[in-house]
Every structure is written in C-alpha cells, then in structure tokens.
C-alpha positions in Angstrom: -35.4 -7.8 17.6 -33.1 -8.6 15.5 -29.0 -9.0 16.0 -28.9 -7.4 12.4 -26.7 -4.1 12.3 -28.4 -0.8 11.4 -26.0 1.6 8.9 -25.1 4.7 10.8 -27.0 7.4 10.7 -26.6 11.5 12.1 -28.7 13.4 12.9 -32.1 13.0 11.7 -31.8 9.6 10.9 -30.4 10.4 7.3 -27.5 7.9 6.4 -24.7 10.4 5.2 -23.1 8.9 1.3 -19.4 8.1 1.0 -17.7 11.2 -1.0 -15.6 9.2 -3.6 -12.3 9.6 -4.4 -11.6 13.0 -6.2 -10.1 10.6 -9.1 -13.1 9.0 -9.8 -15.8 11.9 -9.3 -16.2 12.9 -13.0 -15.7 9.9 -14.4 -12.4 9.0 -14.3 -11.8 5.4 -13.4 -9.6 4.2 -10.8 -6.4 2.8 -11.2 -7.6 -0.4 -9.9 -10.3 -0.2 -12.4 -8.6 0.6 -15.2 -5.7 -2.8 -14.5 -8.8 -4.5 -13.8 -10.4 -3.4 -17.3 -6.5 -4.3 -19.2 -6.3 -7.8 -17.0 -9.7 -8.9 -18.6 -8.8 -7.5 -22.7 -5.7 -9.5 -22.0 -7.6 -13.1 -20.9 -9.8 -12.5 -24.1 -7.4 -12.2 -26.0 -6.4 -15.2 -28.3 -2.7 -16.6 -28.7 -3.4 -15.5 -32.9 -4.3 -12.0 -32.1 -1.4 -12.1 -29.9 1.0 -13.3 -32.4 -1.1 -10.5 -34.7 -0.2 -7.4 -32.3 3.8 -8.7 -31.3 4.4 -9.1 -35.4 3.1 -5.6 -36.1 5.3 -4.5 -33.2 9.1 -5.8 -34.6 7.6 -4.4 -38.2 6.9 -1.1 -36.4 10.5 0.8 -37.0 8.4 3.4 -34.0 8.5 0.4 -31.5 12.0 -0.9 -31.9 13.9 -1.0 -28.7 16.8 0.6 -28.3 19.8 -1.7 -27.4 22.2 1.1 -27.1 20.7 3.0 -24.0 21.8 0.9 -21.3 20.7 0.6 -17.6 22.5 0.1 -14.0 25.5 1.3 -12.9 28.4 0.4 -16.6 30.3 -2.7 -14.9 33.4 -2.7 -13.6 36.8 -4.2 -14.5 37.6 -5.4 -10.9 34.5 -6.8 -10.3 33.5 -6.8 -5.9 32.9 -9.9 -4.6 30.0 -10.5 -1.9 31.7 -11.3 1.0 30.1 -12.1 4.3 33.1 -10.3 7.0 32.2 -9.8 10.9 33.7 -6.4 11.6 34.1 -5.1 15.5 30.8 -2.5 15.3 33.1 -0.1 16.7 34.9 0.0 13.3 32.4 -0.2 11.4 30.5 3.1 13.1 33.6 4.7 12.5 33.8 4.1 8.9 29.0 4.9 8.7 30.4 8.6 11.0 32.3 9.8 7.7 29.0 9.3 5.6 28.1 8.1 2.2 30.5 6.0 0.4 32.1 4.5 3.9 31.7 0.8 2.2 34.1 1.8 -0.4 36.8 3.7 2.1 36.4 0.7 4.8 38.1 -0.7 1.1 40.4 1.7 0.9 42.2 1.2 3.8 41.6 -2.5 3.4 43.9 -2.1 0.1 46.5 0.6 2.0 46.9 -2.2 4.8 47.4 -5.0 1.5 49.9 -3.0 0.7 48.0 -3.4 -3.0 48.1 0.2 -4.0 
C-alpha cells in the first residue's frame, strides 16, 4: 500500500473541481495576474525605452503634474511639537470620554493653565 494521498471525492468517486472566483470566470484576469504582467513588462523595458516614455510624458500637456493641488492638512503657523508625556490614567480617560478632539481640548486646557490664552 502506498502512502500517496488521493484527491477528495464526492459520492460516486467523482472529484469536484473548484470554481474560479467570479472575477476570473469570463476571461477577466485577476489583479495578481495583471500585476505580474505589469512587473514583467517593466523588467523587460530597456533604459532607452524608459527614457523615451518619460520624455514623451514630460512634453505631453495633459500629463503635467498639478502643482497647485496640495495633499494633506495645511501647515500650521505654529506647528505642534511631538513629546512623550506621562499623565495619570484618569486624566487621559476624562479627556477621551469627551469624544473626538480630546487632544486639542487637552492642549487648550494646558494653555489656559499656563496663562497663554
């Protein structure tokens, strides 16, 4: 008797095939397949081809970066300083209970206590 395992069978000895995910049923490649294909194409690209594509993109008026669009939060005139501060747990819990923005409210309370407002 061999120790090779047999495929799982249903009644009647037929092996049931797994169904492909719905994204692959009608010839649509999966995201992983598309990524592999893109990486393979990038690996096959020569330095000259890359330079030609980059030069063409730089001269294309529709492909220019939007330098006016800023991402993220606007910079403050008075940026915050990140520090490690050890506080009593009940103080932190009290501010957290008040909901979102608790760190801003804690900052305001410290400003008031320091007579900075």
